[in-house]
Residue frames as qw, qx, qy, qz and C-alpha x, y, z in Angstrom:
[[0.332, -0.697, 0.600, -0.211, -17.40, 8.28, -4.75],
 [0.881, 0.172, -0.439, -0.034, -15.44, 5.06, -4.87],
 [0.530, -0.665, 0.498, -0.169, -13.83, 3.12, -2.04],
 [0.790, 0.343, -0.507, 0.024, -11.08, 0.58, -2.66],
 [0.723, -0.618, 0.274, -0.142, -10.00, -1.66, 0.18],
 [0.601, 0.436, -0.637, 0.208, -6.53, -3.15, 0.58],
 [0.793, -0.571, 0.010, -0.213, -6.61, -5.42, 3.61],
 [0.805, 0.067, -0.286, 0.515, -3.03, -5.37, 4.85],
 [0.437, -0.784, -0.162, 0.410, -0.90, -3.13, 7.02],
 [0.191, 0.963, -0.188, -0.038, 1.06, -0.01, 6.23],
 [0.405, -0.657, 0.624, 0.124, 4.21, -1.75, 7.48],
 [0.758, 0.124, 0.620, 0.160, 3.70, -4.70, 5.14],
 [0.548, 0.815, 0.163, 0.093, 3.54, -2.36, 2.14],
 [0.050, -0.913, 0.405, 0.025, 6.74, -0.61, 3.24],
 [0.606, -0.371, 0.694, 0.114, 8.44, -3.98, 3.72],
 [0.758, 0.430, 0.482, 0.093, 7.23, -5.07, 0.26],
 [0.364, 0.921, -0.137, 0.022, 9.00, -2.08, -1.31],
 [0.237, -0.759, 0.607, -0.001, 12.23, -2.96, 0.49],
 [0.292, -0.232, 0.925, 0.075, 11.98, -6.73, -0.15],
 [0.650, 0.258, -0.174, -0.693, 9.69, -7.37, -3.13],
 [0.478, 0.206, -0.841, -0.148, 10.82, -11.01, -3.42],
 [0.032, 0.051, 0.857, -0.511, 9.27, -11.71, -0.01],
 [0.399, 0.453, 0.490, -0.628, 5.85, -10.52, -1.23],
 [0.074, -0.085, 0.721, 0.684, 5.46, -11.79, -4.81],
 [0.116, -0.452, -0.825, -0.318, 1.69, -12.31, -4.49],
 [0.043, -0.491, -0.441, 0.750, 0.70, -9.12, -2.65],
 [0.150, 0.525, 0.630, 0.552, -2.30, -7.83, -4.62],
 [0.011, -0.401, -0.310, 0.862, -3.77, -4.32, -4.47],
 [0.321, 0.744, 0.581, 0.083, -6.78, -2.58, -5.97],
 [0.236, -0.347, 0.171, 0.891, -5.83, 0.36, -8.17],
 [0.317, 0.353, -0.164, -0.865, -8.48, 2.47, -9.92],
 [0.809, 0.238, 0.062, -0.534, -10.81, -0.43, -10.63],
 [0.831, 0.322, -0.453, -0.025, -8.26, -3.13, -11.42],
 [0.817, -0.536, 0.200, 0.067, -6.12, -5.53, -9.40],
 [0.550, 0.699, -0.415, 0.192, -2.33, -5.53, -9.68],
 [0.838, -0.218, -0.282, 0.414, 0.66, -7.13, -8.04],
 [0.289, -0.940, 0.006, 0.184, 2.20, -4.54, -5.74],
 [0.615, -0.406, 0.416, 0.533, 5.74, -5.45, -6.84],
 [0.497, 0.370, 0.559, 0.550, 4.85, -4.68, -10.47],
 [0.047, 0.954, 0.295, 0.010, 3.67, -1.13, -9.79],
 [0.462, 0.573, -0.171, 0.655, 6.00, 1.76, -10.47],
 [0.404, -0.121, -0.546, 0.724, 7.54, 3.42, -7.38],
 [0.183, -0.139, 0.053, -0.972, 5.22, 6.45, -7.55],
 [0.675, -0.278, -0.419, -0.539, 2.11, 4.23, -7.53],
 [0.657, -0.196, -0.654, 0.320, 3.53, 2.16, -4.65],
 [0.168, 0.010, -0.369, 0.914, 4.03, 5.42, -2.72],
 [0.429, -0.233, -0.205, -0.848, 0.44, 6.45, -3.50],
 [0.748, -0.296, -0.557, -0.208, -0.87, 3.20, -2.04],
 [0.560, -0.130, -0.571, 0.586, 1.39, 3.38, 1.02],
 [0.043, 0.063, -0.218, 0.973, 0.32, 6.96, 1.73],
 [0.474, -0.435, -0.506, -0.574, -3.39, 6.09, 1.67],
 [0.420, -0.470, 0.401, -0.665, -5.14, 6.34, 4.99],
 [0.449, -0.054, -0.889, 0.079, -5.28, 3.28, 7.24],
 [0.540, -0.453, 0.080, -0.705, -8.11, 2.78, 9.73],
 [0.109, -0.126, 0.922, -0.349, -8.54, 0.54, 12.74],
 [0.405, -0.287, -0.731, -0.468, -11.52, -1.72, 12.13],
 [0.375, -0.407, -0.749, 0.363, -12.28, -1.87, 15.86],
 [0.124, -0.586, -0.349, 0.721, -12.70, 1.90, 16.27],
 [0.431, 0.776, 0.412, 0.205, -12.96, 3.32, 12.77],
 [0.182, -0.930, 0.116, 0.298, -10.23, 5.82, 13.65],
 [0.633, 0.723, -0.238, 0.145, -7.45, 6.82, 11.29],
 [0.811, -0.388, 0.091, 0.428, -3.88, 5.67, 12.01],
 [0.193, 0.955, -0.179, -0.136, -1.46, 8.54, 11.30],
 [0.854, -0.039, 0.234, 0.463, 1.79, 7.80, 9.42],
 [0.138, -0.672, 0.308, 0.659, 4.61, 9.93, 8.09],
 [0.699, 0.631, -0.118, -0.314, 4.57, 10.22, 4.27],
 [0.898, -0.043, 0.334, 0.282, 6.54, 7.44, 2.58],
 [0.001, -0.801, 0.386, 0.457, 9.78, 8.68, 0.99],
 [0.886, 0.463, 0.011, -0.008, 10.63, 7.45, -2.48],
 [0.415, -0.639, 0.555, 0.333, 14.15, 6.15, -2.95],
 [0.544, 0.551, -0.528, -0.349, 15.88, 5.16, -6.14],
 [0.963, -0.120, 0.223, -0.092, 16.03, 1.41, -6.59]]
């Protein structure tokens, strides 16, 4: 089992898809390597956005609707 942490919010990832120039240095862990979120293909961005988010204070999952891919 492998756990990869991305310490940011779901909303920030969604905003980074809509406005990548506002988040040029947003880094994410992807399968053992680090990448700039803006450089990932749309399908990989969706994969990261759809990952589960947890509240650190309670350890409980935060439910979100699946992110819809749109053509750029």
